[in-house]
N, C-alpha and C positions, 0 to 999 in steps of 0.2 A: 203232260200239263199238270196232272195230279201231283207228280213228284216235285214239279217246280213250285206249286202252291204250298206243299208241305215244307219245302226248303225256306220259302218266304216266311211262313208262319213261325218256323223254328228260329229264323233270323230275327224276327220281330221280338219274340220272347226273350232271346238272348240279349238283344239291345235293351229291352225293358228292364231285364234283371240287372244289367250293368248300370243302367240309369239309377235304379233304386239303390244299388250298392254304393254308387258314387255319392248320391244324396245323403245316405247314412254316414258315409265317411266324412263328408263336408260338415254334416251336423255335429258329428263327434269331435271334429277339429275345432269347432267354435268354442272359445273359452267361456266358462260359466261366469257371469258377472258377479264379482265379489260384493257381498253385503258389508258395508263398513261397520266396524265395531267401536263404540265409544265407551270409555271408562269414566265413571263418575265417582269421585272419592270425597267423602265428607267426614269431618271430625265429630259430628253429632250423632243422634240416634236415627235409626231407620224409620222414616215416617210411615212405612207400609207394615211395620211390625207393632204389635200391641204390647210387647214386652221389651223394654219399658216404653210407654208412649212418648213419641217425639213431639216437640212443639209444633203447633200448626204452621209456624213459619217455615220449617224444613220442607213440609209438603208443598206449601205455597211457592217456594223458590224452585223446587224441582219441577212443579207443574208449569211455572213460567218458562223454564228452559225447554220443556216439551212443547209448549205453545210456540216458542220461537222456532223450533225445528219444524213443526207442522206448517208454519207460515212459509217455510222455505222448501216444502215438499217432502219432508222426511216423516215417516210414520213408523214408530217402534213396532217391530215384529214383521214389518213388510219390506222396507228397504233400509232398515237401520236396526242394529242390535245395540242395546244399552246394558252395560255391566255396572251395577251399583254396589258400592262398598261403603259401609258406615262403621266408624270406630267407636261409636257409643260413648263419646267423651273420654275415651281411654287412649291418650296420646301414644302410649307404647305400642298400640296395635297398628298405627298408621303406616309404619315402614313395611310391615309384612303385607298389609293390604295393597300398598303401592306396588310392591314387588309382584304380587299375585296378578294385578292388572297388566303390568308390563310383560309378564311371562305368558299371558293368554295367547297372543298379544292383542293389544287394542291399537286402533289407528290414531286416536286422539284421546288425551286425558283432560278431564274438566273437573274443576273444583270451585265451589262457592264458599269455601271456608277460610279464604284469605291466605296471607303470607306463610304461616307455619306449615300448612298442608302443601302449598306450592313448593316450599323448600324440600319437603319430604319427597315429592314427586321429582323434583330436580335431582335429588341424590339417587333416585331409582333409575332415571334414564336421561341421557343427553341427546337422544335421537327422536323419540316419540314426541310430537307436538303437545304442549301443555297450554290449556286455555284457562285463564283466571276469570271466573265469573264475577268475583269481587276481590279487590285488593286495596289496601289502605295507601301504601306508598311504595310501589314496586321498585322505583329507582333508589329511594333511600334504603330499602332492604337489600339492595344489591341483586335483585332478581333479573332486572333488565338494564341494558346500558343506558337507554333513554326512552322516553315515551314515543318519540318519532321513529326511532330505529332500535327496536328492542334487542336485536342480535340473539343468538342462541336459539333455543327451542321453546321459548315462553312468550306469550302475548295475552291480550285480553282487555279487561276493563278496570279502571281505577276509580275509587270514590272520592279522590282528592281529600283525604283525611286531614292533612295539616291545615289546608285552607279552611276546611269546614270547622275545625276546632276553634280557630280564631273567630270565625263568624258567629259561632254559637255563643261565645263569651260576650261578644258585642250585643247580640240579641238579648241575652240575659241581663246585661247592664241596662239596656233600654227598658226592659220590662220591670226590673227591680233596681232602680237607681241607687237605693240605699245599701245595696249589697256590696260591702267593701271587702269582705273575707269570703272567699269561695273555695270550696273543696272540690277536688277532681278525683273521681274514682276511676281507675284505669288498670288494664292488664299490662303490666310491665314486661311480661314474657312474650307478648305478641309483637313479632317483628313488623315494623311499619308504624307503630303507635308512638315510638320515641319522638319522631319528628312532629307528630300532632301535639304532644306534650310541650315540646320546645316552642312551637308556634303559638300555643295558647299562653305560655309564659310571656312571650313578647307582647301579645295583645294585652295581657294583664298589666304590664308596665305602662303601656300607653293609656289605659283606661283608669289607672290608679287603683287597681284591684290587687289584693294580696291573695295569692293562690296557696292552697295546701294540698299537696298530692298524697293520695292514699292508694297504695299499690296492692293488687291481687295478682296471683300467678297461677292459681288453681282453685277448684271448687271448695277446698277446705279453708280458704283464706278469708271468706266473706264475714264470718262471725267476728274475727279480729279486726277487719276493716270497719265494720259497723261500730264496734266498740271504740275504735280510734276516732271515728267521725263524731260519735256522741260526746267524747271528751273535749274535742276541739270546738264544738258548737259553732260551725260555720253558718253564714247567713244565706247560703244557696249552695246547690250541688250540681256539678257537671259530671256526666259519665261518658267515657269514650266507648263506642260500640265495637264489639268483636264477638266471636262465638261464645266466649266465657261469660261476658257481662250480659249478652242477650239471653243466654240460658238461665241467668239469675235475675232476669228483668223483674219478676214479681216481687222478689225480696227487696230489690233496690227501690222500687216504687213504694212498697209498704213502709220501708224505713223512712223515706222522704216524707210520706204522708204522716207517719207517727210523730216525726220531729218537726213538722210544719216547715219543710224546706222546699223552696221552689226548685224543681228538678228540670234540667234541660239536657236532652240527649239527641242522638242522631236519627234513630229509627222510630218511625211513626207509632209502633206498638207501645212505646213508653208513654206517649201522650194518651193513647187509647186506654192504657191501664191506669191512668191517673196522674202521670207526670204533667208538669206545667206546659212544656213546649218541646217540640222537636224540630230539627232543621237538618236536612240531608237529602241525598239522592234516593230515588226509589229503588230498593234492592230487587224487587221483581222485575223492574224494567231493565236493570243491569244484567240480571241473570238471563232474561230473554235475549238480550243483545249478544250474549256469549254464543248463542246458536249461530249467529252470523259468522263468527270466527271459525266455528266447526265446519260450516259450509264452505268457506273460502279455502280452508286447509284441505278438505276432502277433494276439492276441485283443483288442487295443485299448488296453492299459495304456500309460501314458507313463513313460519311464525316470525322469523327474524325481520321480514319485510312488512309485517302488518303492524301499524302503529297501535300502541295502547291507547284506547279511547278514554275520555273523561266525560262525566255526565254533563249534559247541556241544560238540565233543569234540576233545581233543588226545591224540595217541598217544605214549607213552613206550616206546622200544625200546632194550634193553640188549644189547650183545654180550658175553656172559659169557666167551666164548673169548678175546676181546681183553683183557678185564680180567685174566684169568689170565696172559696173555702179558706184561702190563705189571706183574705182581706186585701187582695191586690186589684187595682184598677188598670187594666191593660191599655196602653196608649192606642188611640184610634189609628195611628200610623201603622202599628204592628198588625192590628186587626184587618186593615185594608190589604196588607201584604200577604196575609195568611192564605194558603191554599185551602185550608180546612179549619173551621172553628167548631170545637166540640162543646155543645151546650149541656 
């Protein structure tokens, strides 16, 4: 009997050992869940670096993207890896940074710097999905086949720049009816802005306004542009928004203030800095929406099948203090339409 008990004990131990070994083998066979890696490429300065300091806008947009991810259950460092690259306004660095992200590799590429950076990413990869957090006219720039069916590996959000340019001129004419000659300061090197310029010209013809275009293509062009504007002596100033003009927002507003020009732009910051009026989609809201595209792609959706979204709400911001300094009486109809009035 004692021998039988010993045999049973040994048998149980062997069975237990095999059970533990089998469990370990099964555990080892389970694939470790991959943490997705997202690449963020910007043409501007790194907002997390003090050298040189980036505009507050850059940090605001990136945090809006993070907020969008958090709302969808993604937390950086826990179930998501974010790789950030900033060109520091040096366009020549973008291609190398894009290649660096592609070679990591990343699962999705995201940019809030518009068409020029999307184009760089497009040249770097035809397979990794690219999400545009902001784009002016992706169809006109040839980045997507259509808004409804983008095709290829690019999708995201458009700010409807051409339509916005027309509307901003209409608002300017309503606020300053006597403005018959209007200058337009815009970045002619920015893909997607040509259609905005064309639409604004069409609107000018209908409104009886003479437009004078002043082009910039880089940071060194602003002194010459301001000199040209001073010579032409327009009665009002429009500016198209892109990373270049946004980075020189302070100089543009200061010039308009010095020459007593009603200034209308797209991004709220211009009105906050002293411009007369802004009308456009909320950039933080669009950037936050880009997280939705990242989520859909990580869950298996193809960029080609995800329609490019357009903003559903545009914000009108009026700086009443600036209007008073210019001797303008803002029409009550505009003030009623305004989402925000700065006193």
